N, C-alpha and C positions, 0 to 999 in steps of 0.2 A: 470423541465428537470429530467430527472433519468439516475443517474450513478454508476456503479457498478466497485469496484475493487477485485479483485480474486489473492494471489499467488498460483499459480496450480500446482508448484512443482512436473513440467516436464510436459509441453503441449500438447506433443506426447502423453502420457500417458493419460492426461486426457482427451485425446479426444476420447479414448476410451472409457468414465467412463461418457458419455452423456453432455458432454460440448458444442456443438451446440444447440441438446438441452435443454439444462438450457439457455443458452444465447436468442435462439428465442424467447420460450417461456415468458422468460422477458421481451426483447425486449428493453432494456435499450438504451437510446439516445451514452452513450461510456461504453465498457469496458475495464480498464484495467487491466494490467496484472505481475506477479513479479516472478521470477524464473523461466521464459519460457524455459530454460536450450537447446535454438536450435537455428537457426540461421533460417532466413526467408527464406521458400522453401522445408525445412527440410520435412514437413508437408504438407500436404491439411487443410487448416483452411475454411471451408466452410459457410460464413459469409454473402450473400447476400446484397448488402446493404450497407455495412460497406468500408468503407477506412479505411487501417492498414497500422501503422507505426512501426518499429521495434529498439529495441538496444541491441543487443546480444554483448555477454564479446568475448573478443578475444577468449580467452580460450574455447574452444568446450565444450558444453555440462553442463555449469558453469551458474547460476545466468541468467539476461539477463530479459528485459522489452519491452513489448508491448500494445499498443492502436489500439481498432478498433472502431472508430466511425461514427457516420451514417452523420454528419454533415461535410462536407470539411472544415480543419483549415484555419486558414491567413497563417502561418508558422505551421513546427514542428522541433526543439532543439534537440538534441541530447546533454548529458554529463549536467554538471553543471558550464562549465564554471571557471574548477579549477584544473590547473597540478595535474596530478598523480593521478586522476578520473575520467578517461576517457578509463578504460579498462574492467571493469565487466558491463558493458552496464548497468547500475543502474537507471537510468533516462530517460523521455523522457516528453518534454514540448511542448503542443498544445497550440498555441494563438487563442482564439477565438474574435469574433466581443467585446464581454462586459466581457472579462474572461480570466484569464490562469487554464490550465488543466497539471498539474503535476502528475505523476505516479514518484512514490520512491522504490525502495527498498534497504533497509538501511542496512550495512556491521552487519552481526554477528559477534558480539565480543570476542565469540569462547570458548570451556572449559575454565579454567581456564584465562580466559580475554584474553587470547593469545594476541587477535586483537583488543583493544582496545585502543590502541594510534592511530592507523588507522580508527578505529570507530568515537573519538574523532574529529579528523581533517576532516574526511566526514560532522559530522555533522556541525563545524564548516562552512564549504564552504557550505552547504547547507544553510544552515541559511542566510549566506551573497546574496546568490543566488537568493531566493526568496522571501526577503526584497526587493532586486532591482524590481523584479517584482510588486510586489505588490504597489511600488510607480506609476507605469503604468496605472493599473488595480487592481482588484480582482484576489486573487489566490485560488482555490481547489485544496490541493494538498492529493493524497491517495496512499496507497500503506501496505506494511509490514514493519511496520518503527523498529520493532525485540525489540519494549520495552513495557515490560508494564505498563502504568504509575503511578498507585496507588496502593496497597493494596487491593482493592476489582476488580482488574484485571485481576488479575490468585487467583487460587484454595487454593495451598499451597504457603502464600507468605514469610513467616516465614522461612519456610528450602529452600526458594530459593534467601532469601537477600542476595543480593553480586556475587551471578549467572552471565552470560548471560543473557540479558533482564529484570533483574529484579536488576542491580548493581547500587548505587548512582551515579554514573558518568552519567549510559545512562538515567536514570531519570531525572537528573538536565538538561543535555541537551536540552531535551521533553522539560521541560518547559522553557527554554531558548528559545525555537523556540516558543511557544504558547505566551510569554512575549512579543516577538518582533512584537506581530500583530496579531495572530491565534486563533483560536475556536477549537476546540476538537468537532465535531458536535454529536456524540453520547452523551458525556456528558452532552452536550447542552440541551439536551432534557431529559436526565437521569443520571442525576447526582447521584443518588444514589441505582439504580439498580445494582444487585450483580448476580455472577455466568450468566453472558453474556462473553462470549466468542468469540475467531476465530480462536485458533488454538489448538490440541489436539498431544502431541505425538504419536505415533505408536505403542509405549510399555504400558503398562499396564494397557489396555482397558480403555484408559483415555478418549476417546472420548465418550462410551457406558456413564462412570461415570461422563461423565463433568468436568472433572481436567481440565481444559484448562488453554488459556492465552487472553485477549485480545490486539494482537500485530497490527491489522488490523487495520488504520483508514479512515477517510473523517476528516481535518483542513480545514475551511476556512479563508480568513479573517474576518477580525474581523467586519468589515465593513456589511457581507452580513449573517451575522450569524443569523440574524430576519429574514431570509428569507430560511431559512431549515424548513422543512414539516414534515420530515420520514429521521430516519436512521432504516435498518432492516437487520440485522444481519443472513445471510441464512442458521442455525446450521442442516436444513435437506437437503441441496445437499452436495453430496459427491463427489470425483474424488480426492481431494487432503487432505494433513492431516491439512488446512486453510479451513475455508468456505468463500463464497463469501459477502460481505458487498455492499449495493445499499446506496445511498443518494438520499434524491428526495429535490430538492431547486425550489426555482424562481429565473430565471434569465431572 
């Protein structure tokens, strides 16, 4: 099975930068999107053979997630069953016969960690939600998790220590999620690889210099980690300030 995640940073803009061609050529079983910044129907997404599921923010042009899947799921569930976390379109869960597929767009803590309290509340609520799912069948979580896990997951760890995406609080919550029964699929295969990033600032020629961060992930339930076959960061695919990431797993 081949699954792809991509923060498209505005799907309407990404559609004009080769989005459909990339999906058609790669032909994943499902592609999960974050930061769609649109409502379903605001633009034509021409992906024949895919069922589509959307969770858009109440605020227009902000946040939002979507999943396009070849196989129709048993069910689709929006949000994470927690009061106060249903306004920004940040999560979709599709249930299949053997697993749950959850795409997540984690709230950014913002400059000066202005939104860190909300971020921490989201992290706790999301962990509780996926742990309940994991009691029923294995879970695959993917998306822009807005945190670089360790120092090798960003180009400049020392100067970014304490900043949004590399604060002690955010990194600790990420480790809590892993400790609750999930595996970072990329590090499972490539524990020591450096320079493997998925997001680059539009400033300072960051992408050309590979001055990036690894903040887009596939996490899988520990009990299916041995089925991971490959994780590919498509760094040659543009259209967003993030690159797509693909997980190949035997399910």
